[in-house]
N, C-alpha and C positions, 0 to 999 in steps of 0.2 A: 330294234324290232320296242322294245319296252319304252323307250320314248315315246317314238310313233304313236305307238295304242296311247299312251297317258295322256299324248298331245290331243290326240281326238275325242278321247274320252273329256277332256277340258271344253273343246270347242261344243260337244252334244251340252253339257251341263249347260252351258253359258248360253246356248239357243234355246234350252228348255227354261230357264229363267227370265230368258228377254219375251217368251210367250206367256209367260206366269203358268207352266205348267211343273213347277215344282213337285205339288204336291202329290199330283197325279204321279211323277215318276219317281217320287220316293215310294209311294206304296206299290207302284208296279215291282220296281228293285226290291221292295222287302219280301215280295212275296216269290220272287224268283232267285233270290238271293240266298245259297243256305250261309253266307259265314256268321259267326260268331257276331260280329258288330253289327250287322245289319240287323240279324235276328235281336240283339239288345234294346237296337235304337225302337225298334216294332213294339221289342214291350214297353219300353218307355214312353211311346206316344200314347200309346193304349191306357196306361195308366195316367198319364196327362188328363185324356181323357174323361177318366173316370173320375180323378180327383177336382176338376176344376168345378163343375157344378156344385159340389159338396162343400166349396170353400167360398166359392165368389157369386155374390147377388149379381142383377142387371145393371146395379147403379154403381157398383165397386171398382173403384181404380185400380190400375194394374201395370206393370212397368215390364219391359220385354228389353232386357240387357242383351244384345247382340242378335238382333230381332233377322241379320240376313233379307232373306227373301220374305218371311212374314208366317213360315209355316206355324209358328206355335203363337204369332199374334192373331191369326185367323180363328184357332180355337178359342182365345181369350175375349174376342169380338163377339164371337156367335153366344158366348154365356154371358156374357156383360156387355150388351148393344146400348147402355145408353149414357157410358161412361166415356171419357174422350183420354183413352188410355196414352202412354209415353210409350215409344218405339225407339231406344237407342241404338245406333249403327253406326261407326266409324268410317265404313267405306262409301266415300262420296257417289260413286258411280250407281249404288244400290238406293238413294235416296229418291230419285223422280218415280220409279215405281212404287217403293213404300206408299210415297203420298199419293199417289192414282189409288191404289188397291185399298188403302185406310185413310181416304178425306176426313174422317173425325177424328182422327187421332194427332197426336202431336209426335213428328219425325226430329230427333234430335241426331245429328250428326256431328259425334263425339266418341270419344273413347272414357268409359268411366273408370275412375281409379281414386285413390285419394288424396290428389292433390289436383290444383287449377294449373293452367298453362297450355304447354305444346308438349308432343311427344313424338317418337319415330315409332311408326308403325307399321308391322311387315304384311304387306297385302299377298297374298298366294294367289296368282293368277290361274291356275290350274284349279284350284279348290279353295273357293271365297270363304266357306265356312272354316277353314286351317287357319285364318289369318287371324294377328292378333299383336299386342305388345311385346307379348313372348310366348309366338306359337310354340307349343310342344308337341302336335301332332305333324308338323311340317317333316316330309322327307325331302332327302338330296335331289332326288329327281322332279320334285316339282318346282315351276318357276316363280320368282315372287321379286317384288319391287318394294321399295322401302318409301313412303310417304311422310309428311308431316299431319299432325291430327290435334284437336284440339284436346285438352284433356280435362276433364270437370267430375264432378263427384255426384253422389245419386240425392244428395242431400240439395244440392245446387239445383240439380234437374228438377226435383218435384217442389223444391221451394215453400214449405212448410205442409204440401197437402200429403195427408196419410195415405200409403199405398197397401192395398188389402193381400197385393202377391207380387213379387218380384221374381221372375225367371231370368238366370244369368247363365251366360255359354260365353265366356270370353276366354278360350283355351289358355288358360290355366293361370290367368290373374282374377282370379273369382275371389281371394281374399284383401287384394287390394280395393275392390267393389265395394267390398261391406265396411271396410274401414273409412270408408268416404259415406257410409250411411251411419252417423253418429246419431242423428236428431230424429224428425218425427213419424221418417220413412218404417224405423222400429216399431212405431206404436200405432197397434191396429186399432181398426172401428171401434167405435163404441159400441158395446152389444148391449141387445134389451134384457132389463132387468126382469126377473122371473119373480115375481112374490110368493112367498110360501102361503098355502091356506093359513087361516086363522086355527090355532088349536081349539 
């Protein structure tokens, strides 16, 4: 019975993603679901929405590592509509929808880590958000498959462009993403200097 309900939920999530209703579904789930995880996700979303306007300007480049269907990317584009943001998502099935939804953004189909090459990626069929190079939130009841993905670094993706904000959600390999960021991405854009008044 549990396996049947799990598969039913997976089909519902896939349908919602295909229709582009993920954001609405998450809002409804957050309003109706009392679980601590869902409440935490709602709180994190509210905090992100409050944080972005304080640190990101309309022209600031941002990077969404682990973009999935673009829930966070939508907030970034809303705050900084004039920049060509970089959306990184290893699951190739999600690329067409991201490209359609964010035509002015650069969509990179790769997994970010601290090296170049190819690697084995676990694609969780039932819960794509749990997918990763070493997914730490996958349970045995979740169906998954392994695929080969391109591995690259944040420095290579940015190519010397400084990013104002980098959001990372990669199911347990965040440290490797940061290790692949040894160059310009960690250098914040130049701040406008304010001259002190003459004494």
